[in-house]
DOLUM-878452 format. One line per field, with one value per residue: x, y, z of N, C-alpha, C in turn; residue in one letter; residue number from 1. Coordinates in steps of 0.02 Angstrom, whole numbers, plus 50000, padded with zeros to 5 digits. Layout:
n.c1 [X  ...]
n.c2 [Y  ...]
n.c3 [Z  ...]
ca.c1 [X  ...]
ca.c2 [Y  ...]
ca.c3 [Z  ...]
c.c1 [X  ...]
c.c2 [Y  ...]
c.c3 [Z  ...]
type [A  ...]
seq [NUM  ...]
# end
This chain:
n.c1 [47941  47920  47901  48002  47940  47773  47729  47783  47772  47775  47872  47824  47859  47839  47848  47787  47655  47520  47444  47294  47182  47013  46853  46751  46601  46448  46416  46468  46448  46477  46610  46632  46615  46729  46850  46970  46958  46939  47029  47117  47191  47308  47380  47493  47482  47522  47650  47729  47867  47876  47840  47862  47859  47754  47679  47643  47561  47458  47407  47365  47266  47173  47134  47083  46955  46949  47039  47098  47103  47235  47300  47295  47259  47130  47093  46983  46947  46838  46805  46844  46855  46973  47116  47240  47206  47117  47204  47292  47198  47169  47292  47292  47182  47234  47343  47273  47198  47302  47363  47257  47245  47367  47363  47373  47257  47202  47232  47103  47058  47018  46878  46785  46608  46529  46465  46351  46306  46276  46173  46076  46051  45991  45877  45810  45782  45696  45591  45547  45507  45401  45312  45281  45221  45105  45034  44976  44832  44693  44652  44511]
n.c2 [47799  47866  47790  47819  47796  47756  47633  47467  47422  47524  47672  47792  47942  47990  48121  48189  48195  48292  48339  48392  48447  48448  48496  48361  48279  48205  48077  48102  48188  48329  48335  48337  48469  48531  48470  48443  48315  48253  48194  48260  48218  48271  48253  48285  48224  48256  48312  48214  48102  47967  47866  47771  47830  47768  47711  47826  47890  47795  47798  47933  47932  47837  47896  48017  48077  48107  48205  48372  48533  48571  48452  48381  48249  48219  48151  48104  48065  48025  47923  47877  47933  47983  48077  48025  47894  47922  47986  47880  47799  47874  47861  47724  47714  47787  47706  47592  47645  47681  47557  47490  47569  47548  47418  47309  47269  47105  47040  47010  46852  46800  46703  46571  46548  46409  46249  46213  46337  46404  46323  46341  46477  46480  46400  46482  46592  46531  46498  46627  46674  46587  46626  46755  46723  46663  46771  46826  46870  46760  46666  46622]
n.c3 [51788  51630  51475  51328  51206  51150  51108  51066  50939  50847  50832  50911  50979  51147  51175  51071  51098  51159  51305  51383  51511  51556  51627  51669  51608  51667  51797  51968  52067  52173  52146  52009  51970  52015  51981  51852  51761  51639  51502  51365  51220  51104  50948  50822  50671  50543  50554  50611  50641  50649  50563  50409  50238  50162  50267  50334  50240  50234  50366  50373  50275  50324  50445  50408  50420  50553  50580  50617  50533  50540  50544  50660  50774  50883  51036  51163  51334  51462  51541  51666  51840  51872  51832  51783  51744  51640  51553  51522  51460  51345  51278  51255  51168  51060  51021  50980  50873  50784  50760  50697  50582  50520  50483  50349  50228  50180  50018  49902  49843  49683  49643  49564  49539  49620  49558  49625  49677  49559  49512  49615  49598  49470  49496  49587  49504  49412  49497  49535  49411  49385  49486  49441  49320  49363  49405  49296  49192  49187  49047  48958]
ca.c1 [47975  47880  47939  48010  47892  47712  47716  47842  47759  47796  47911  47793  47888  47791  47855  47744  47586  47503  47386  47263  47130  46955  46802  46715  46529  46425  46409  46526  46428  46509  46679  46633  46619  46791  46911  46978  46979  46934  47093  47114  47256  47316  47440  47497  47503  47553  47720  47763  47923  47882  47819  47891  47816  47692  47641  47616  47505  47404  47377  47331  47206  47126  47110  47069  46893  46957  47092  47082  47132  47308  47327  47296  47211  47110  47060  46964  46924  46813  46778  46860  46853  47042  47151  47291  47173  47091  47263  47312  47145  47181  47350  47270  47140  47279  47380  47225  47183  47360  47372  47205  47258  47428  47350  47364  47204  47221  47209  47050  47073  46961  46854  46729  46552  46526  46409  46292  46280  46246  46109  46029  46033  45944  45815  45777  45757  45637  45538  45522  45472  45337  45270  45257  45177  45041  44999  44944  44760  44674  44618  44463]
ca.c2 [47828  47861  47763  47870  47782  47730  47564  47433  47406  47582  47717  47858  47972  48016  48194  48218  48197  48349  48324  48445  48419  48491  48468  48305  48278  48141  48069  48116  48234  48395  48329  48354  48541  48558  48435  48433  48245  48231  48201  48274  48203  48303  48229  48311  48170  48285  48327  48161  48071  47898  47818  47776  47869  47733  47705  47893  47900  47750  47824  47995  47916  47802  47940  48083  48106  48125  48255  48443  48566  48574  48384  48354  48199  48235  48095  48122  48012  48043  47860  47869  47994  47998  48108  47980  47839  47949  47998  47814  47776  47910  47831  47658  47727  47808  47646  47550  47678  47677  47487  47475  47603  47521  47349  47304  47220  47048  47045  46963  46803  46791  46634  46561  46519  46336  46222  46217  46406  46419  46286  46375  46541  46465  46377  46542  46631  46498  46506  46695  46678  46551  46670  46809  46694  46650  46836  46847  46860  46694  46671  46567]
ca.c3 [51729  51569  51419  51276  51153  51180  51086  51039  50868  50808  50876  50920  51039  51196  51175  51019  51123  51201  51347  51422  51553  51562  51672  51640  51617  51694  51869  52009  52120  52176  52122  51937  51962  52042  51958  51780  51755  51570  51468  51293  51189  51038  50915  50753  50626  50484  50566  50649  50607  50674  50512  50342  50194  50146  50329  50348  50194  50254  50428  50356  50236  50367  50498  50378  50445  50623  50586  50611  50474  50549  50543  50728  50794  50951  51070  51230  51378  51528  51565  51737  51880  51888  51776  51756  51710  51577  51510  51497  51414  51282  51245  51231  51110  51006  50998  50944  50809  50740  50740  50648  50519  50489  50460  50277  50216  50138  49950  49888  49791  49639  49640  49519  49576  49618  49520  49669  49681  49494  49510  49660  49567  49416  49527  49614  49448  49383  49547  49529  49346  49393  49526  49397  49270  49395  49415  49233  49188  49163  48983  48950]
c.c1 [47932  47926  47946  47964  47831  47695  47779  47834  47778  47827  47881  47821  47833  47791  47811  47672  47576  47441  47360  47205  47075  46905  46762  46641  46510  46425  46474  46511  46463  46579  46685  46643  46686  46854  46912  47004  46974  47000  47080  47184  47256  47382  47440  47526  47541  47628  47758  47818  47929  47863  47860  47840  47750  47648  47607  47556  47446  47368  47337  47265  47153  47095  47090  47007  46899  47008  47065  47115  47208  47340  47332  47242  47195  47071  47045  46943  46900  46779  46787  46855  46923  47079  47201  47260  47145  47147  47286  47262  47152  47238  47331  47227  47183  47316  47334  47208  47241  47370  47319  47220  47321  47417  47336  47310  47228  47193  47156  47070  47010  46942  46796  46671  46550  46466  46345  46263  46248  46177  46056  46005  45980  45876  45775  45747  45694  45578  45505  45482  45404  45288  45240  45209  45108  45001  44962  44868  44745  44634  44573  44447]
c.c2 [47815  47839  47817  47858  47750  47659  47533  47418  47463  47632  47787  47888  48003  48093  48228  48225  48257  48331  48389  48414  48471  48458  48416  48312  48212  48138  48084  48165  48300  48394  48350  48428  48571  48531  48428  48363  48219  48245  48213  48266  48234  48280  48252  48256  48198  48296  48273  48129  47997  47845  47825  47813  47833  47723  47772  47907  47857  47777  47888  47981  47884  47849  48009  48116  48130  48181  48326  48471  48568  48505  48354  48301  48213  48175  48117  48060  48041  47982  47853  47936  48018  48024  48060  47922  47862  47963  47932  47786  47809  47878  47763  47665  47746  47748  47602  47579  47671  47606  47467  47507  47578  47451  47349  47251  47165  47058  46992  46916  46795  46717  46631  46532  46443  46313  46227  46286  46427  46386  46321  46441  46530  46441  46436  46584  46598  46501  46575  46704  46644  46593  46725  46783  46681  46714  46858  46834  46790  46703  46610  46554]
c.c3 [51667  51513  51365  51216  51184  51159  51058  50964  50822  50856  50879  50984  51083  51195  51122  51042  51168  51240  51378  51460  51563  51609  51635  51652  51651  51769  51906  52064  52116  52147  52049  51926  51983  52008  51882  51768  51683  51534  51393  51265  51119  51009  50843  50708  50566  50493  50605  50607  50623  50621  50449  50299  50180  50208  50345  50304  50214  50316  50413  50319  50281  50419  50473  50406  50517  50634  50582  50548  50479  50548  50612  50737  50867  50979  51141  51270  51444  51559  51641  51773  51898  51825  51743  51718  51643  51528  51480  51448  51346  51243  51217  51168  51049  50978  50956  50875  50760  50715  50688  50580  50483  50462  50385  50263  50169  50068  49937  49832  49749  49637  49591  49560  49568  49577  49561  49673  49615  49489  49553  49631  49513  49443  49555  49560  49419  49431  49541  49465  49350  49433  49483  49344  49299  49408  49352  49236  49161  49099  48974  48878]
type [X  X  X  X  X  X  X  X  X  X  X  X  X  X  X  X  X  X  X  X  X  X  X  X  X  X  X  X  X  X  X  X  X  X  X  X  X  X  X  X  X  X  X  X  X  X  X  X  X  X  X  X  X  X  X  X  X  X  X  X  X  X  X  X  X  X  X  X  X  X  X  X  X  X  X  X  X  X  X  X  X  X  X  X  X  X  X  X  X  X  X  X  X  X  X  X  X  X  X  X  X  X  X  X  X  X  X  X  X  X  X  X  X  X  X  X  X  X  X  X  X  X  X  X  X  X  X  X  X  X  X  X  X  X  X  X  X  X  X  X]
seq [1  2  3  4  5  6  7  8  9  10  11  12  13  14  15  16  17  18  19  20  21  22  23  24  25  26  27  28  29  30  31  32  33  34  35  36  37  38  39  40  41  42  43  44  45  46  47  48  49  50  51  52  53  54  55  56  57  58  59  60  61  62  63  64  65  66  67  68  69  70  71  72  73  74  75  76  77  78  79  80  81  82  83  84  85  86  87  88  89  90  91  92  93  94  95  96  97  98  99  100  101  102  103  104  105  106  107  108  109  110  111  112  113  114  115  116  117  118  119  120  121  122  123  124  125  126  127  128  129  130  131  132  133  134  135  136  137  138  139  140]
# end
């Protein structure tokens, strides 16, 4: 029995996913020419109802470069020679992408440079200045 959602962390209905299968490239001998084992997952992010507004905006922004003009995310897998394994691999890739895009980055805490780092910076500057001073013409 297929679960109605693909992840427990967010409620993406399995019914929103569209799968198609095409001929795979790569090794496999004569089997490659006969069997459609490559899985292609298509999911319309623009019309999904599984996220809140801010989550939806975050996912759309993070995955913007991977979306089609209609707002579809396309994921393919031909890692395995079996259709079902490639289909499951597509779903795993989708879950990983969504989880990465939903992750809120930690806010950066402003810090002041330490005394040691200030001292090392000044020592480096004086070393560089000395190097440049030694490049000058010698005056007799």
